C-alpha positions in Angstrom: -11.7 8.3 -16.9 -9.3 5.2 -15.0 -7.6 3.2 -17.5 -9.2 0.0 -17.0 -6.8 -2.8 -16.4 -6.9 -5.8 -18.5 -3.8 -8.4 -20.6 -3.7 -10.9 -23.3 -6.2 -13.9 -21.2 -8.7 -11.9 -19.6 -12.5 -12.5 -21.2 -14.0 -9.0 -21.6 -18.1 -8.4 -20.8 -18.8 -5.7 -23.6 -22.3 -3.9 -22.5 -23.5 -4.2 -26.5 -24.0 -8.1 -27.6 -21.9 -8.9 -30.8 -24.2 -9.9 -33.6 -23.4 -13.6 -32.4 -25.6 -12.7 -29.5 -22.6 -13.1 -26.9 -21.4 -10.0 -24.5 -17.8 -11.6 -23.7 -14.8 -11.4 -25.8 -11.4 -12.7 -25.1 -8.4 -10.8 -25.3 -5.2 -11.7 -27.7 -3.1 -8.8 -27.8 -3.2 -5.2 -25.6 -1.6 -2.6 -26.5 -2.5 1.3 -27.8 -4.4 -1.2 -29.7 -6.3 -4.3 -29.0 -6.7 -7.0 -30.8 -10.1 -9.6 -28.9 -12.2 -12.8 -30.3 -15.8 -13.5 -29.8 -15.8 -16.1 -27.6 -19.3 -17.3 -29.1 -18.2 -17.0 -32.9 -14.5 -17.0 -32.9 -14.6 -13.3 -35.0 -11.6 -11.3 -34.5 -11.3 -7.3 -34.1 -9.4 -4.5 -33.4 -9.8 -1.3 -31.6 -8.5 1.2 -30.4 -7.8 1.1 -26.5 -9.6 4.2 -26.0 -12.7 3.2 -27.8 -12.9 -0.3 -26.1 -13.0 0.8 -22.7 -15.8 2.8 -23.1 -17.7 -0.3 -24.7 -16.8 -3.0 -21.3 -18.5 -3.6 -19.0 -16.4 -6.0 -16.9 -13.3 -7.5 -16.9 -13.2 -11.4 -16.1 -9.4 -11.6 -15.3 -7.6 -15.1 -16.8 -6.5 -16.5 -13.7 -10.6 -16.9 -12.8 -11.1 -18.6 -16.4 -8.9 -21.5 -16.4 -10.2 -22.5 -13.1 -13.8 -22.8 -14.5 -12.6 -24.6 -17.1 
């Protein structure tokens, strides 16, 4: 399985929705464990990178987020 590249500030679109209804998470810290925060309710959680990569649908880079406001 190829590595999915993302860094702090990127937005991850997940395959499943969070209980609040949002499917987007902002990366706070990346490494072997990745800390993410829900865009909808601001709840943050830490997941192992391997587990997280299986749940990612797509990555929206930080530069795109800054241009769109």
